[in-house]
N, C-alpha and C positions, 0 to 999 in steps of 0.2 A: 432617529429610530434604529433599534438594533437590527443588524442583518441576520444575526444568528440566535435570536431569542435567548440571550443570556447563557449560551453554551460555554462551558469551561473545558479547555482542552489541555492535554498533557504536553509539556514543553521542557526543553533543556535550554540553557543559555548558549548562544553562539560561541562564547568564550570557552565553554567546556568542549564543544566540538573542535574548536581550533587547538585546544590543549591535547586532545586525544589524537589529533592528526586530521585536519580537514582535507578533503579530496573532492575531485569533480568526477561525475559519472558513476559507474558501478564499481563497488568494492567488495571483493569476496572474503574479506577478513572481518566478518561480523563479530566473531568471538573476541576480537581485540577491542570492540566498542561497547557491545551490549551490556556487559556487567556494570559498567559505569553509567551508561545512559539510563538503564532501568533501575538503578539504585535510587530508592525514594529520597535519599539525601541529596541527590543530584538533579532531580526533576520536580516539577510542581505544576499545578493547574493555573492557567491564565485565561481570562475572558477572550473568547475567540475573536470578537470584534477588534480587540487590541492586537492579538497575536498575528492576524492576517496582514497587518501593516507594520510589523515590528521585526526587522531583520536581525535584531539583537537576540532573538529567540528562534529556536527551531521546533516546530510542531512534529511530534513523532507519529508517523503514519505507517501502519501495516499495509503492505501492498502485495496481495496474494495473486499468483499466476497459476491458473488451473490447466492441467493437461490430462489427456487420456491417450496413452501411447505417444505417438509423435504429433498429435493434433493439440492445438492450444486454443483455449476459450478466448473469443474476441467479441467486443461489443462496441457500440457507439454511446457516448454520454448524451443523454437527452437534455432538453431545456430545463428539466427539473433538477438537474445535478446540483448538489450542495456547493460545489466549486464552480461558479458561473464562468470563470475564466477558462475552464476546460470543456465547456459545453460543445457538443457536436464533434468532438475529437474521437478518433478510434482509440481503443485501449485494450490491453491484455491484463490489466491489473484491477483487482477488486479490493477495496479497502476504504479507510477513512480514519477519522480522529479517534483517539482514546480520550474519553471524557470522564467527568467526576462521577457519573452514574455507574461506570464500570468499576471505579474505586469502591463505591458503596456495595457493589455486588461481589467483590472479591472475598476470598476466604484464605485460611491458612494454607490450603493445598492448591489454590488457584490465584495467581497474582493478577493485578489490575490489567497489565498488558494482555495476558492470555484471555481474560474475560472480554476485553475489547475486541480482540481478533475474532473470537467466536461470534460475538454479537454482530460485527460487520458482515461476516459471511452469511449468517442466518438472515439478516435483514435484506441483503442484496440478491441472494440466490436461493432457489429451492433445489436442494440436492437430493436426488432419489437413489443414491448409491453410496457405498463406502468410500472413504478416502483417507489418505495419510498426508502429512505435511512436514516440511522442514524449512528452516531459515537458510537461505543460500547467499545472502549478502545485504549490503546497504546501498542506497542510491541517493545522490545529491546533485543538484543542478542549480548553481547560483547565477545562471545566465538570464533568468527571467524572474518576474515579480512573484510568481507562484512558488518556484523552486527555492528562492531565497529564504522563505520562511517555513520550509518543510524539510524533513529528513525521512526517507523511506526505509522500511525494514522489509526486505523482499522474501516472501514465502513461496516455495514451490509446492503446490498441492497436486498429488497424484490421485486421480479418480479411477474407480473400478469400471465405470462406464460413462457414456455421454449423457446420462439422465440428469440434465441440469436445465432449469428454466429461470428466467428473470424473476426476482422477487420484488422489484421496484420499477416504477414507470421510467425512471431515468436510465435504466439498462435497456437499450434498444438494439434490435437486430442481432441478438445473441447467436453465435455460431462457432463451430470448431474449424480451425484453419491450420494448414500445414505451415511449417516455418518458411517454406518457399513462397507460399501465398502471402504471408505476413511481410516478408522482406520485400516483395514486389510492391506493396502498398505502404512501406514504412514511412513515407513522407506524410501520410494521413494520420499517423499515430501521435498521441501526446508524447511529450519529451521523455518521461520516465519509461514508457512502454518501448520506445525506440531504443533507449539505452540498454534496457534489459534484453531486448531481442538480440543484440550483438553478442551476448554471452550465453544464450539459452541452449544452444545445440548440445553442448557438452553435458549440461545438467540433465537434459531429457534422455540422452543416451545412457548416463549413469543410472537414472531412475528406472529405466526399463531393462537394465542388465541383470 
């Protein structure tokens, strides 16, 4: 029985990632990778049931970190999380897979990736204020089974206020926390969040300057 109801997700080959320059952890050189990764000639859709167990491919995951001033949005992944291996973990990243329905909704002025990012944000959060966003890096972690088959594109989203509520049941105990509070509980964070946290201070300072 299919775990993911025939969902098809955007992937690149691991060999392309290696060719571009594989890395571990957070990489602030997104511009060196994204033109190739998001080129339709270099990516394709793969059935998620297959992709989740296939380290010869990397699923492209937008991973959006939301902040208002020096406070960062934090939540716990509930049991209904799409990625069961991350359930009950603390997280500062909102995001998910780019799928073939995003491709169908894309247009000449809006590419598949951008459509997917917007859809994930709208599905998972109810945002009652204005915001801006920018890509600040990529994240990769081959130390565990989840990380081996995913590649994160890290977005920093700057909110005009803290008017944000959870849009799905798997977003539990949503709150804004300072970097000091997050660092004190970093051992409770999912791996990607912990890796991003190590680099976040400088980006928050730049965003508020």
